[in-house]
C-alpha positions as CSV (number, residue, x, y, z in Angstrom):
1,X,-29.8,2.4,-28.5
2,X,-28.2,-0.8,-29.7
3,X,-30.3,-3.8,-30.5
4,X,-29.5,-7.5,-30.6
5,X,-28.6,-10.5,-28.5
6,X,-26.7,-9.7,-25.3
7,X,-23.8,-11.8,-26.5
8,X,-23.4,-9.5,-29.5
9,X,-24.2,-6.3,-27.7
10,X,-21.5,-6.8,-25.1
11,X,-18.8,-6.6,-27.8
12,X,-20.4,-3.7,-29.7
13,X,-21.7,-1.4,-27.0
14,X,-20.0,1.8,-25.8
15,X,-18.4,2.1,-22.4
16,X,-21.5,3.2,-20.4
17,X,-23.8,0.8,-22.2
18,X,-21.3,-2.1,-21.8
19,X,-21.1,-1.5,-18.1
20,X,-24.9,-1.3,-17.6
21,X,-25.4,-4.5,-19.7
22,X,-22.8,-6.4,-17.7
23,X,-24.4,-5.4,-14.4
24,X,-27.8,-6.3,-15.7
25,X,-26.6,-9.8,-16.9
26,X,-24.7,-10.4,-13.6
27,X,-27.9,-10.0,-11.6
28,X,-30.2,-11.8,-14.0
29,X,-29.5,-15.3,-12.9
30,X,-27.5,-18.3,-14.3
31,X,-28.3,-17.5,-17.9
32,X,-26.8,-14.0,-17.6
33,X,-23.7,-15.4,-15.9
34,X,-23.4,-17.9,-18.8
35,X,-23.4,-15.0,-21.3
36,X,-20.7,-13.2,-19.3
37,X,-18.6,-16.4,-18.8
38,X,-18.6,-16.8,-22.6
39,X,-17.9,-13.2,-23.3
40,X,-14.9,-13.0,-20.9
41,X,-12.3,-15.0,-23.0
42,X,-13.8,-13.6,-26.2
43,X,-13.4,-10.0,-25.2
44,X,-11.1,-7.9,-27.4
45,X,-10.8,-5.2,-24.7
46,X,-9.6,-5.4,-21.1
47,X,-12.3,-3.0,-20.2
48,X,-15.0,-5.6,-20.7
49,X,-13.1,-8.2,-18.8
50,X,-12.7,-5.7,-15.9
51,X,-16.4,-5.0,-15.9
52,X,-17.3,-8.7,-15.8
53,X,-14.9,-9.3,-12.9
54,X,-16.3,-6.4,-11.0
55,X,-19.9,-7.3,-11.6
56,X,-19.5,-11.0,-10.7
57,X,-17.3,-10.8,-7.6
58,X,-20.3,-10.6,-5.3
59,X,-22.1,-13.6,-6.9
60,X,-21.8,-17.2,-5.5
61,X,-21.9,-18.9,-8.9
62,X,-19.1,-21.5,-9.0
63,X,-18.1,-20.5,-12.5
64,X,-16.8,-17.1,-11.3
65,X,-13.8,-18.7,-9.6
66,X,-12.5,-19.8,-13.1
67,X,-13.0,-16.3,-14.5
68,X,-11.0,-14.8,-11.6
69,X,-8.2,-17.3,-12.1
70,X,-8.1,-16.5,-15.8
71,X,-8.1,-12.8,-14.9
72,X,-5.1,-13.2,-12.6
73,X,-3.1,-14.5,-15.6
74,X,-4.5,-12.0,-18.1
75,X,-2.2,-10.1,-20.4
76,X,-3.7,-6.8,-19.3
77,X,-2.4,-5.1,-16.2
78,X,-5.8,-3.6,-15.4
79,X,-7.5,-7.0,-15.7
80,X,-5.0,-8.6,-13.3
81,X,-5.7,-5.8,-10.8
82,X,-9.5,-6.2,-11.1
83,X,-9.0,-10.0,-10.7
84,X,-7.1,-9.5,-7.5
85,X,-9.9,-7.3,-6.1
86,X,-12.4,-10.0,-7.1
87,X,-10.3,-12.7,-5.4
88,X,-10.3,-10.7,-2.2
89,X,-14.1,-10.4,-2.4
90,X,-14.5,-14.2,-2.7
91,X,-11.1,-15.7,-1.8
92,X,-11.7,-19.5,-1.6
93,X,-9.1,-22.0,-0.3
94,X,-6.6,-21.5,-3.2
95,X,-6.4,-17.7,-2.9
96,X,-2.9,-17.5,-1.5
97,X,-1.6,-20.0,-4.1
98,X,-3.2,-18.0,-6.9
99,X,-1.6,-14.8,-5.7
100,X,1.9,-16.2,-5.6
101,X,2.8,-15.5,-9.3
102,X,1.5,-12.0,-9.0
103,X,4.1,-11.2,-6.2
104,X,6.6,-11.5,-9.1
105,X,4.5,-9.6,-11.6
106,X,6.3,-7.4,-14.1
107,X,4.1,-4.4,-13.4
108,X,4.1,-2.5,-10.1
109,X,0.3,-2.1,-9.8
110,X,-0.7,-5.8,-9.8
111,X,2.4,-6.7,-7.8
112,X,1.6,-4.2,-5.0
113,X,-2.1,-5.2,-5.1
114,X,-1.2,-8.8,-4.8
115,X,1.1,-8.1,-1.8
116,X,-1.7,-6.1,-0.1
117,X,-4.2,-8.9,-0.8
118,X,-1.8,-11.5,0.6
119,X,-1.5,-9.6,3.8
120,X,-5.3,-9.1,4.1
121,X,-5.8,-12.8,3.5
122,X,-3.1,-13.9,6.0
123,X,-1.0,-15.7,3.4
124,X,2.0,-17.0,5.3
125,X,3.4,-20.0,3.4
126,X,7.2,-20.3,3.2
127,X,7.0,-19.4,-0.5
128,X,4.9,-16.3,0.1
129,X,7.3,-15.1,2.8
130,X,10.3,-15.7,0.6
131,X,8.6,-13.7,-2.1
132,X,7.7,-10.9,0.3
133,X,11.3,-10.6,1.5
134,X,12.4,-10.3,-2.2
135,X,9.8,-7.7,-2.8
136,X,11.1,-5.8,0.2
137,X,14.4,-5.5,-1.7
138,X,12.8,-4.7,-5.1
139,X,14.1,-1.8,-7.2
140,X,10.6,-0.2,-7.3
141,X,10.1,1.8,-4.1
142,X,6.3,1.2,-4.1
143,X,6.9,-2.5,-4.0
144,X,9.4,-2.1,-1.1
145,X,6.9,0.0,0.9
146,X,4.0,-2.4,0.2
147,X,6.1,-5.4,1.1
148,X,7.3,-3.7,4.3
149,X,3.7,-3.0,5.4
150,X,2.7,-6.6,4.6
151,X,5.5,-8.1,6.6
152,X,4.3,-6.2,9.7
153,X,0.7,-7.1,9.1
154,X,1.5,-10.8,8.8
155,X,3.9,-10.7,11.8
156,X,6.8,-12.2,9.9
157,X,9.6,-12.2,12.5
158,X,12.3,-13.3,10.1
159,X,11.8,-10.0,8.3
160,X,13.2,-7.9,11.1
161,X,16.7,-7.5,9.6
162,X,15.2,-6.6,6.2
163,X,12.8,-4.1,7.8
164,X,15.7,-2.5,9.8
165,X,17.6,-2.1,6.6
166,X,14.6,-0.4,5.0
167,X,14.5,2.2,7.8
168,X,17.5,3.7,6.0
169,X,15.8,3.6,2.5
170,X,16.1,6.6,0.2
171,X,12.3,6.9,0.1
172,X,10.4,8.3,3.0
173,X,7.3,6.1,2.3
174,X,9.5,3.0,2.6
175,X,11.2,4.1,5.8
176,X,7.8,4.9,7.4
177,X,6.4,1.5,6.3
178,X,9.4,-0.4,7.7
179,X,9.3,1.5,11.0
180,X,5.6,0.9,11.4
181,X,6.1,-2.8,10.8
182,X,8.9,-3.0,13.3
183,X,6.5,-1.5,15.8
184,X,3.9,-4.1,15.0
185,X,6.6,-6.7,15.5
186,X,7.5,-4.9,18.8
187,X,11.1,-4.5,17.7
188,X,13.2,-1.4,17.8
189,X,14.5,0.0,14.5
190,X,18.1,0.3,15.6
191,X,20.6,-2.5,14.9
192,X,21.5,-2.8,18.6
193,X,17.9,-3.4,19.6
194,X,17.1,-6.3,21.8
195,X,15.8,-9.4,20.0
196,X,13.8,-10.7,23.0
197,X,10.4,-12.0,22.4
198,X,11.2,-13.5,18.9
């Protein structure tokens, strides 16, 4: 068993000990959260940053919002994904704005997570919609499928032509997502479908 101050232990502990220590500190009150808030930017591993985000997302300490925002811009793909999950757990008024850069993320996992999160949070700004339409034409099929689902969930009527085009996509998952979204929008998949009710 490692001994020492929690600040030091966080950086020296093995995976299981690190997780347990983070969870203990997260529930120990403001002092524990102070330790985690200091450890987050000092962490040499994305694993520790992910543990901290996971443990703190259910707390109402105002400092957690800054950690989530830092996590969304983290160099690690996994940290960005965990930060998106934390943002969903405690969205706040800026959540949609904070997700915008991740809709253009260079990695598919955080990009798709951000698209899903935006749909769940009802993000419908003009910039978000423009990004989702771009995502629906992305070279990565997972991004196209996720964007197609999000456009239906959000009820974005201006996405109908893009969704219709996706019903002819090479990937079955994309075709299915586009068809489902067109049904949500109450629009037929065919190009000759009536546009009534827009």
